[in-house]
C-alpha positions in Angstrom: -6.9 -29.5 -33.6 -8.2 -26.4 -31.8 -7.0 -26.8 -28.2 -4.3 -24.2 -27.8 -5.6 -20.9 -26.4 -3.9 -17.5 -26.2 -5.3 -15.4 -23.4 -4.4 -11.9 -22.1 -4.5 -10.2 -18.7 -3.2 -6.8 -17.8 -2.3 -4.2 -15.1 -3.6 -0.7 -15.8 -2.7 2.5 -14.1 -6.3 3.8 -13.9 -7.3 7.0 -12.1 -10.6 7.5 -10.3 -13.1 9.4 -12.4 -10.6 9.9 -15.3 -13.0 8.4 -17.7 -11.2 9.6 -20.8 -7.8 8.4 -19.7 -9.2 5.1 -18.4 -10.9 4.6 -21.8 -7.7 5.2 -23.7 -5.7 2.8 -21.5 -8.3 0.1 -21.8 -8.3 0.5 -25.6 -4.5 0.3 -25.7 -4.5 -2.9 -23.6 -7.0 -4.5 -25.9 -5.0 -3.5 -29.0 -1.8 -5.0 -27.5 -3.6 -8.2 -26.5 -4.9 -8.6 -30.1 -1.4 -7.9 -31.5 -0.1 -10.7 -29.3 -2.7 -13.1 -30.7 -5.0 -13.2 -27.7 -8.7 -13.9 -28.1 -9.7 -13.1 -24.5 -8.6 -10.0 -22.7 -9.2 -9.5 -18.9 -8.9 -6.1 -17.2 -8.7 -4.9 -13.6 -11.7 -4.5 -11.2 -13.8 -1.4 -11.9 -11.3 -0.3 -14.5 -13.8 2.0 -16.4 -14.3 4.4 -13.6 -11.2 3.6 -11.5 -11.4 1.5 -8.3 -10.9 4.4 -5.8 -14.0 6.4 -6.6 -15.3 5.8 -3.0 -18.4 7.9 -2.3 -18.6 9.0 -5.9 -20.1 5.5 -6.5 -23.2 7.0 -4.9 -23.5 9.5 -7.8 -25.6 8.8 -10.8 -22.9 10.5 -12.9 -20.4 7.7 -12.1 -22.9 5.1 -13.4 -23.8 7.3 -16.5 -20.2 7.9 -17.5 -19.3 4.3 -17.0 -22.1 3.3 -19.4 -20.9 5.9 -21.9 -17.4 4.5 -21.8 -18.8 1.0 -22.2 -20.7 2.2 -25.3 -17.5 3.7 -26.7 -15.6 0.4 -26.2 -18.4 -1.6 -27.8 -18.4 0.7 -30.8 -14.6 0.8 -31.3 -13.1 -1.3 -34.1 -10.3 -2.2 -31.7 -12.6 -4.4 -29.6 -13.7 -6.5 -32.5 -12.9 -10.2 -32.7 -11.7 -10.5 -29.2 -13.7 -11.3 -26.0 -13.4 -8.2 -23.8 -13.9 -8.5 -20.0 -14.2 -5.1 -18.4 -15.1 -3.9 -14.9 -17.6 -1.2 -14.0 -20.5 -0.4 -11.5 -23.9 -1.4 -12.8 -27.4 -0.5 -11.4 -29.8 -3.4 -11.6 -33.3 -3.1 -10.3 -32.2 -0.1 -8.2 -29.4 -2.0 -6.6 -25.8 -1.0 -7.3 -23.3 -3.9 -8.1 -19.6 -4.2 -8.8 -19.7 -6.0 -12.1 -17.8 -7.7 -14.9 -19.2 -6.9 -18.4 -18.1 -9.4 -21.0 -18.7 -8.5 -24.7 -17.8 -9.6 -28.2 -18.3 -7.8 -31.5 -20.7 -5.2 -30.2 -22.8 -7.8 -28.3 -22.9 -8.0 -24.5 -22.6 -11.7 -23.6 -23.2 -11.4 -19.9 -22.9 -9.3 -16.8 -21.4 -11.0 -13.7 -21.8 -9.1 -10.4 -19.3 -9.6 -7.5 -20.5 -12.0 -4.9 -18.1 -11.4 -2.0 -17.2 -7.8 -1.2 -14.0 -6.6 0.4 -15.0 -4.7 3.6 -12.0 -4.7 5.9 -8.8 -2.7 6.3 -8.8 0.0 3.5 -11.8 -1.5 1.8 -15.4 -0.3 2.2 -17.2 -2.0 -0.7 -20.4 -2.7 1.3 -20.8 1.0 1.7 -21.3 1.4 -2.1 -22.3 -2.0 -3.5 -24.4 -5.0 -2.7 -23.1 -8.6 -3.2 -25.0 -10.9 -5.6 -26.1 -13.6 -3.2 -28.0 -16.0 -5.5 -25.6 -18.7 -6.4 -25.9 -20.1 -10.0 -28.9 -17.9 -10.7 -29.4 -15.2 -13.3 -31.9 -12.6 -14.2 -32.4 -10.5 -17.4 -30.8 -7.1 -17.2 -32.6 -4.5 -19.3 -30.0 -2.5 -21.2 -30.1 1.3 -21.1 -31.3 2.8 -24.4 -27.9 4.0 -25.4 -26.7 0.4 -25.3 -29.8 -1.1 -27.0 -29.3 1.2 -30.0 -25.7 0.1 -30.3 -26.0 -3.7 -29.6 -29.5 -4.3 -30.9 -30.1 -6.2 -27.6 -32.9 -5.4 -25.1 -31.7 -7.7 -22.3 -28.7 -9.7 -21.3 -28.0 -12.3 -18.7 -27.1 -10.9 -15.2 -25.9 -13.1 -12.4 -23.8 -16.0 -11.4 -23.2 -17.4 -14.9 -20.2 -18.8 -17.0 -19.3 -18.3 -20.6 -19.1 -21.4 -23.0 -17.2 -20.8 -26.2 -16.9 -23.4 -29.0 -13.8 -24.9 -27.4 -13.8 -24.2 -23.7 -15.6 -22.6 -20.8 -14.6 -19.4 -18.9 -15.8 -18.4 -15.4 -15.2 -15.1 -13.5 -14.4 -14.3 -9.9 -13.6 -10.8 -8.7 -10.8 -9.9 -6.3 -12.0 -10.8 -2.8 -13.7 -14.0 -4.1 -10.3 -15.6 -4.5 -9.6 -14.9 -0.7 -12.9 -16.4 0.6 -13.0 -19.8 2.2 -15.2 -21.2 -0.5 -14.1 -19.4 -3.7 -16.3 -19.6 -6.8 -13.4 -21.1 -8.8 -13.8 -24.3 -6.8 -17.2 -25.2 -8.0 -16.6 -23.7 -11.4 -13.6 -25.9 -11.9 -15.6 -28.9 -10.7 -18.3 -28.0 -13.2 -15.8 -28.1 -16.1 -14.9 -24.4 -16.3 -11.3 -24.6 -17.7 -10.4 -20.9 -17.6 -10.9 -18.8 -14.4 -10.5 -15.0 -14.5 -10.0 -12.7 -11.5 -10.2 -8.9 -11.9 -8.6 -7.3 -8.8 -8.1 -4.0 -7.1 -5.4 -5.1 -4.7 -3.0 -2.7 -3.1 0.6 -3.1 -1.9 1.6 -4.1 1.6 5.2 -4.9 2.5 6.0 -8.6 2.3 2.6 -9.6 1.0 3.2 -10.3 -2.7 3.5 -14.0 -2.1 -0.1 -14.2 -0.7 -1.7 -13.6 -4.1 0.7 -15.9 -5.9 0.2 -18.7 -3.4 -3.6 -18.4 -3.7 -3.6 -18.6 -7.5 -1.1 -21.5 -7.7 -2.9 -23.4 -5.0 -6.2 -23.0 -6.7 -4.9 -24.4 -10.0 -2.8 -27.0 -8.2 -5.8 -28.6 -6.4 -8.4 -28.3 -9.1 -6.4 -27.9 -12.3 -7.2 -25.2 -14.9 -6.0 -21.9 -16.2 -6.1 -18.8 -14.0 -5.8 -15.2 -15.1 -5.4 -12.4 -12.6 -5.6 -8.7 -13.6 -4.9 -5.9 -11.2 -4.8 -2.1 -11.1 -1.3 -0.5 -10.8 -0.4 2.9 -9.5 -1.9 5.6 -7.3 -5.5 6.4 -8.4 -5.9 9.3 -6.1 -5.5 8.0 -2.6 -3.1 6.6 0.0 -2.9 3.2 -1.7 -0.6 2.0 -4.4 -2.0 -0.9 -6.4 0.9 -3.1 -7.2 0.1 -5.0 -10.4 1.5 -8.5 -10.3 -0.8 -9.6 -13.1 -0.3 -13.3 -13.7 -1.3 -16.3 -15.7 -1.1 -19.8 -14.1 -2.0 -23.3 -15.1 -2.1 -26.5 -13.0 -0.1 -25.0 -10.1 2.6 -23.3 -12.2 3.1 -19.7 -13.2 3.3 -19.0 -17.0 3.4 -15.2 -17.0 4.5 -12.7 -14.3 3.7 -9.0 -14.5 5.7 -6.3 -12.7 4.8 -5.3 -9.2 6.2 -1.7 -9.6 6.5 0.1 -12.9 5.9 3.5 -14.5 4.2 1.8 -17.5 0.6 2.8 -17.5 -0.4 -0.2 -19.6 1.1 -3.7 -19.1 -0.3 -6.7 -21.0 0.6 -10.3 -20.4 -0.3 -13.2 -22.7 0.3 -16.9 -22.6 -0.5 -19.7 -25.1 -1.7 -22.8 -23.2 -2.9 -26.2 -24.2 -6.4 -27.1 -22.9 -5.5 -30.7 -23.1 -3.0 -30.1 -20.3 -5.8 -29.0 -18.1 -8.0 -32.0 -19.1 -5.4 -34.6 -18.6 -4.3 -33.0 -15.2 -7.8 -33.1 -13.9 -8.6 -36.5 -15.2 -6.1 -38.3 -13.0 -7.2 -36.7 -9.7 -9.9 -39.2 -8.7 -10.9 -37.3 -5.5 -11.6 -34.2 -7.6 -13.6 -36.1 -10.1 -15.8 -37.6 -7.4 -16.5 -34.1 -6.2 -17.2 -33.0 -9.8 -19.8 -35.7 -10.3 -21.9 -34.2 -7.5 -21.5 -30.5 -8.2 -24.5 -28.4 -9.1 -24.1 -27.1 -12.7 -23.7 -23.4 -13.5 -25.9 -21.7 -16.1 -24.0 -21.2 -19.3 -24.1 -18.5 -21.9 -23.1 -20.0 -25.2 -21.1 -17.9 -27.8 -20.3 -18.9 -31.3 -16.6 -18.1 -30.9 -13.4 -20.1 -30.3 -10.3 -19.0 -28.3 -8.2 -21.5 -30.3 -7.5 -22.0 -34.0 -8.6 -25.2 -35.8 -5.0 -25.6 -37.1 -2.7 -25.1 -34.1 -0.5 -28.1 -34.2 2.7 -26.1 -34.8 1.8 -23.3 -32.4 4.3 -23.0 -29.6 3.0 -23.1 -26.0 4.3 -21.0 -23.1 6.7 -22.4 -20.6 6.4 -22.1 -16.8 8.4 -19.4 -15.1 9.7 -19.0 -11.5 8.1 -16.1 -9.7 10.7 -13.6 -8.5 10.0 -11.4 -5.5 11.5 -8.1 -4.4 13.2 -7.8 -1.0 11.4 -5.5 1.5 14.1 -2.9 0.9 13.5 -3.0 -2.9 9.7 -2.7 -2.3 10.3 0.5 -0.3 12.6 1.8 -3.0 10.1 1.1 -5.8 6.5 1.3 -4.4 6.5 4.8 -2.8 8.7 6.1 -5.7 6.0 5.0 -8.2 3.3 6.5 -5.9 5.1 9.8 -5.7 5.5 9.9 -9.5 1.7 9.4 -10.0 1.0 12.0 -7.4 3.4 14.5 -8.9 2.3 14.2 -12.6 -1.4 14.1 -11.8 -1.3 17.0 -9.4 0.6 19.0 -12.0 3.0 20.4 -9.5 6.6 21.2 -10.4 8.4 19.0 -7.8 8.8 18.3 -4.1 10.0 20.3 -1.1 11.6 18.3 1.7 12.8 19.5 5.0 16.1 17.5 5.4 17.2 17.2 9.0 20.2 15.0 8.7 18.4 12.0 10.3 17.3 8.7 8.9 13.6 9.5 8.3 14.1 12.6 6.1 17.0 10.8 4.4 14.7 7.9 3.5 12.2 10.3 2.0 15.0 11.9 -0.1 16.1 8.5 -1.2 12.6 7.6 -2.4 12.5 10.8 -4.5 16.0 9.9 -5.9 14.7 6.4 -6.7 11.8 7.9 -8.5 14.2 10.0 -10.6 16.2 6.8 -11.4 12.9 5.1 -12.5 12.0 8.1 -14.7 15.3 8.1 -16.5 15.2 4.3 -17.0 11.6 4.5 -18.4 12.6 7.3 -20.8 15.6 5.4 -22.0 13.5 2.3 -22.6 11.2 4.3 -24.8 8.2 5.1 -22.5 6.7 8.1 -24.4 4.1 8.8 -21.7 6.8 9.3 -19.0 8.8 11.6 -21.4 5.7 13.7 -22.1 4.9 13.9 -18.4 8.4 14.9 -17.3 8.7 17.6 -20.1 5.4 19.0 -18.8 6.7 19.0 -15.2 9.9 20.8 -16.0 8.2 23.1 -18.5 10.7 22.2 -21.3 9.4 20.5 -24.4 12.8 19.3 -25.7 14.0 18.0 -22.4 15.1 14.4 -22.1 16.3 13.2 -18.6 19.4 11.0 -18.6 21.1 11.6 -15.3 19.0 10.9 -12.1 21.1 13.5 -10.2 20.4 16.2 -12.7 16.7 15.3 -12.7 16.7 15.3 -8.9 18.0 18.9 -9.0 15.0 19.9 -11.1 12.3 18.1 -9.1 13.5 18.1 -5.5 14.3 21.1 -3.2 15.8 20.1 0.2 16.2 22.5 3.1 18.1 22.2 6.3 16.4 24.5 8.9 18.9 25.1 11.7 18.2 26.5 15.1 20.5 27.3 18.0 19.8 23.7 19.2 21.1 22.2 16.0 24.4 20.5 15.8 27.0 21.0 13.1 26.9 17.2 12.6 23.3 17.1 11.4 24.0 20.2 9.2 26.9 18.5 7.4 25.0 15.2 7.0 22.1 16.9 5.3 24.4 19.0 3.1 26.4 15.9 2.0 23.3 13.8 1.2 21.8 16.7 -0.8 25.0 17.0 -2.8 25.2 13.3 -3.5 21.6 12.9 -4.8 21.8 16.3 -6.6 18.8 18.1 -5.0 18.6 21.9 -5.0 19.6 22.5 -1.4 18.9 25.4 1.0 20.3 26.0 4.4 18.7 28.6 6.7 18.3 29.5 10.4 14.9 29.7 12.0 16.2 31.5 15.2 14.9 34.9 14.1 11.4 33.6 13.5 11.4 31.7 16.8 12.5 34.7 18.8 9.9 36.8 17.1 7.1 34.5 18.0 8.3 34.1 21.6 8.7 37.9 21.8 5.0 38.3 21.0 4.1 35.9 23.8 6.4 37.6 26.3 5.1 41.0 25.3 1.6 40.0 26.1 2.1 37.8 29.2 5.4 39.4 30.5 6.5 35.8 31.0 9.7 34.3 29.6 9.6 30.5 29.1 12.8 28.6 29.6 14.1 25.1 28.7 14.4 22.5 31.4 18.2 22.7 31.0 17.9 26.4 32.0 15.6 25.9 35.0 12.2 25.8 33.2 9.3 23.5 33.8 8.3 20.6 31.6 5.4 22.7 30.2 7.8 25.4 29.2 10.3 22.9 27.8 7.7 21.3 25.6 6.2 24.6 24.4 9.6 25.9 23.4 10.3 22.7 21.4 6.9 22.9 19.6 7.5 26.5 18.6 10.6 25.5 16.7 8.9 22.6 15.0 5.9 24.6 13.9 8.0 27.5 12.6 9.7 24.9 10.3 6.3 23.8 8.9 5.3 27.4 8.1 8.7 28.0 6.4 8.4 24.7 4.5 5.1 25.8 2.9 6.4 29.3 2.2 9.4 28.0 0.4 7.3 25.3 -1.4 5.1 28.0 -2.8 7.7 30.6 -3.7 11.1 29.1 -4.1 10.6 28.3 -7.7 9.2 31.8 -8.2 12.3 33.2 -6.7 14.4 31.2 -9.2 12.3 32.4 -12.2 10.6 29.0 -12.7 6.9 28.2 -12.9 4.8 26.2 -10.5 4.8 25.2 -6.9 6.2 22.2 -4.9 4.5 19.5 -2.9 5.7 19.4 0.7 6.9 15.9 1.7 6.6 14.7 5.3 9.0 12.3 7.0 7.2 10.8 10.1 7.4 7.0 10.2 4.6 4.7 11.2 6.0 4.0 14.7 6.3 7.7 15.6 2.8 8.4 14.3 1.4 5.4 16.3 2.9 6.8 19.6 2.2 10.4 18.6 5.9 11.3 18.9 5.6 14.3 16.7 4.4 17.9 17.1 1.0 18.6 15.7 1.4 20.9 12.7 5.2 20.6 12.5 7.1 19.2 9.5 5.1 16.0 9.9 2.3 18.1 8.5 2.8 18.0 4.7 1.0 17.4 1.5 2.0 13.7 1.3 4.3 11.4 3.2 6.1 8.6 1.4 7.4 6.8 4.6 4.3 7.3 6.8 3.4 3.6 6.5 6.9 2.2 7.1 8.5 1.2 10.4 11.8 2.7 11.7 13.4 -0.7 11.5 12.5 -1.2 7.8 13.5 2.4 7.1 17.0 1.8 8.5 17.4 -1.3 6.4 16.1 0.7 3.4 18.6 3.5 3.9 21.4 0.9 4.2 20.2 -0.6 0.9 20.2 2.8 -0.8 23.7 3.5 0.4 24.9 0.5 -1.5 22.5 0.5 -4.5 22.8 4.2 -5.3 26.4 4.7 -4.0 25.5 7.4 -1.4 28.2 7.3 1.3 26.5 10.1 3.3 23.8 7.6 4.3 26.3 5.5 6.3 27.1 8.5 8.5 23.4 9.2 9.0 22.8 5.6 10.0 25.6 5.6 12.6 24.2 8.8 14.3 21.6 8.6 17.2 18.1 9.6 16.2 17.3 13.0 17.7 14.8 15.9 17.2 17.4 18.5 18.3 14.8 20.7 19.9 16.5 21.1 23.2 19.7 23.0 24.0 23.0 21.2 23.2 25.2 20.1 26.0 28.8 21.4 25.2 27.9 21.4 21.6 26.7 17.8 21.6 23.2 16.4 21.2 21.5 16.1 24.6 18.2 14.6 23.4 17.5 11.2 21.7 14.2 9.9 20.3 14.2 6.6 22.2 14.9 8.3 25.5 12.1 10.9 24.8 9.7 8.1 24.0 10.6 5.8 26.9 10.8 2.8 24.6 12.7 1.6 21.6 11.6 1.6 18.0 11.7 -2.2 18.0 9.3 -2.3 21.0 7.1 0.2 19.2 6.8 -2.1 16.2 5.7 -4.9 18.5 3.2 -2.8 20.2 1.8 -1.6 16.9 1.4 -5.0 15.4 -0.3 -6.4 18.6 -2.6 -3.4 18.8 -3.8 -3.5 15.2 -3.0 -6.9 13.6 -3.6 -9.0 16.7 -6.5 -6.8 17.9 -5.0 -6.6 21.4 -6.2 -4.1 24.1 -4.0 -3.3 27.1 -4.7 -6.5 29.0 -4.5 -8.8 26.0 -1.2 -7.2 25.0 0.2 -7.6 28.4 -0.7 -11.3 28.4 0.9 -11.9 25.0 4.1 -10.0 25.9 4.5 -12.0 29.1 5.5 -14.9 26.9 7.2 -13.0 24.1 9.5 -11.1 26.5 9.8 -13.6 29.3 13.6 -13.9 28.9 14.1 -10.2 28.9 11.7 -8.6 31.3 9.8 -9.4 34.6 6.0 -9.3 34.6 6.1 -5.9 36.4 8.4 -4.5 33.8 6.3 -5.8 30.9 3.2 -4.2 32.6 5.0 -0.9 32.9 5.9 -0.9 29.2 2.4 -1.8 28.1 0.8 0.9 30.3 3.3 3.5 29.2 2.6 2.7 25.5 -1.2 2.9 25.9 -1.0 6.0 28.0 1.0 7.9 25.4 -0.8 6.4 22.5 -4.2 7.4 23.8 -3.0 10.8 24.9 -1.7 11.6 21.4 -4.4 9.8 19.3 -5.9 13.2 18.4 -2.8 13.8 16.3 -3.9 11.0 13.9 -6.9 13.0 12.8 -4.5 15.5 11.1 -1.9 13.0 10.0 -0.5 13.7 6.5 -1.8 11.3 3.9 0.9 8.6 3.7 1.7 5.7 1.4 0.0 2.7 3.0 2.6 -0.1 3.4 2.2 -1.6 6.8 -0.6 -3.7 8.4 -0.4 -1.7 11.7 -0.7 1.8 10.2 -2.5 4.2 12.6 -4.1 6.2 9.7 -7.3 7.6 11.2 -8.8 8.5 7.8 -9.9 5.0 6.7 -7.7 2.2 7.9 -7.6 2.5 11.7 -10.9 3.8 12.9 -10.8 4.7 16.6 -11.8 7.5 19.0 -9.4 10.3 19.6 -10.6 11.3 23.1 -9.7 8.5 25.5 -9.6 8.1 29.3 -5.8 8.0 29.2 -5.6 6.4 32.7 -7.3 3.2 31.4 -8.4 2.5 35.0 -10.2 -0.8 34.5 -7.8 -2.2 32.0 -4.6 -1.2 34.0 -6.2 -2.5 37.2 -6.6 -5.9 35.5 -2.9 -5.9 34.5 -1.8 -4.8 38.0 -3.9 -7.6 39.6 -2.3 -10.2 37.2 1.2 -8.9 38.1 0.5 -9.2 41.8 -0.8 -12.8 41.3 2.3 -13.7 39.3 4.6 -12.2 41.9 2.8 -13.9 44.8 3.1 -17.2 42.9 6.7 -16.7 42.3 7.4 -15.7 45.9 5.4 -18.8 47.1 7.4 -21.1 44.8 10.7 -19.6 46.2 9.6 -20.1 49.8 8.5 -23.6 49.1 11.8 -24.4 47.5 13.7 -22.9 50.5 11.6 -25.1 52.9 12.2 -28.3 51.0 14.5 -30.8 52.8 18.0 -30.3 51.2 19.4 -33.0 49.1 22.4 -35.1 50.5 24.8 -33.2 48.2 24.1 -30.0 50.2 23.7 -31.4 53.7 27.4 -30.9 54.6 27.0 -27.1 53.9 24.2 -26.6 56.4 25.0 -24.8 59.7 25.8 -27.2 62.6 26.8 -30.1 60.3 30.2 -31.6 61.0 
């Protein structure tokens, strides 16, 4: 009958500029797709060079090597008898485009350039590419000589075109085009395109997985059809983690769901679907058919190839599945753990060094490393040869097979409690207990000798002896004494990261992990060049509220009772003298606001695009049951004063896993000045004027109420009444 098609999509852990590795992973995915009976294979956006090449797209080398990989794919026997849809940059008439190249049996069928480029948040595609703006139009692309010799073609169609096989029609859209108000799949579907493909380079953000799924299911629900989505997966050399979620949908239902987080470098999904289900679904939607009768046709490239067999009556079709989502705590447990794994194996370091303070933040970083160790053990046990090869290389032991996450954690993670005279025994014991429970190699040391040496140099030169506020010193002295302790810890962290393995007779060095959360970074509640300065930070894009929920999750999931004690303790930097052996300093008192309030400020500033005055106006309603207008004004002004005063710290912020939509990352995501007028005179004056108006209005209302003639119920209570 020839109506059942088997199609394949995939999630690949590509790496920017790793042309050899990318080529091998693409080939492997095609082979798996063929083994599963697929006749169409879709890959992620820009999979040949890796999505995150950034300014390397400007280099002619990137274009050249992409063409060389394409030639190798065309020439491989693995790519025969299956339509291959790959992503790469292409230069056409001196303009660089983000393209899909579709080929079959050593012939390039068409090149389809991206028409809507992602250019917000972490994306800067307009910096490197130009969108194809000529809807339903094509030109002839002159193939480079290396491809002409291989394909025996001189030119191929380039532009907004669809592919017509003997049994169906396939149309492409690329990542951002699915998110635009008028996505190409709408008119393609109306023009009879039955299979829509989407090659994505979409990264993880907490609580956002549903958005992609909703868009795909809604697209096929309204217009019918089959929809394939491919995505990159993993860290390709940046702050982002591309979170897979490849899928195949039809007529509003999901038929194949890929993993969101995994250590598998190559994941291929297939589904066998009946084209007649698409045709009958569309035929009964009269409003759709009226639109279809008026749509402008797409140019078609015809290929003498079918995605179905002529005799497929007995072939089983795929059944719909219910999409399953991770909880936010699971996302934190899995996403940053996979990101750390990619970073570790690709940097070829021997493990991580983590200053462990006994607080929630560093405990969360430790838990993410422990989760990574669990994932590695599970992957090896399930037969993942690549993970086994990588871990054997990391520990420098060819016959090693990890089985116990604690044992593996002892090899890969070194934790260190750096005590000072201001540290409490409680934080020391909490750090030690957690290290024992996760199995890390743990060090306890005192920084007092180093701190006294540094202060001794200062006093020798200036003949001044700074004191803490508790001992009669000024606020300047107090802050400087805290910062010296914090910065000494950073120096020691890097010293031990470089030489602790050497001291144990092992090879390699360690990556230093940071533990500053997104809220502290936003406010600048950290010392510049302290332990927040590290190589990478797995929690730098996660709020304090989410981290506490994650640590609670880990306490139960991994059976780590030390975490319960850590959660019950107040958050403190322990940089000021103890009071009778007890902590005298807490984070929220230091900041002058709660972590919950900080999250609200952060989302309003970044997501809602609110400056001081707009934020004040929004919070008047949000907090009307808790705070007066004057109190709201003071909170907003305090936040913006501290935020702007400390914004310079964001320029040196440790590269952190991007997980939150209000991240203050100055590198690419949150582009703002770092020298502000911290008084905000005009903006704060507008707020103060509004507060005065509200207070006058409230006072006037109260006076009017007092002057009103009392009701009969109250008359007998008035003075002089009998």
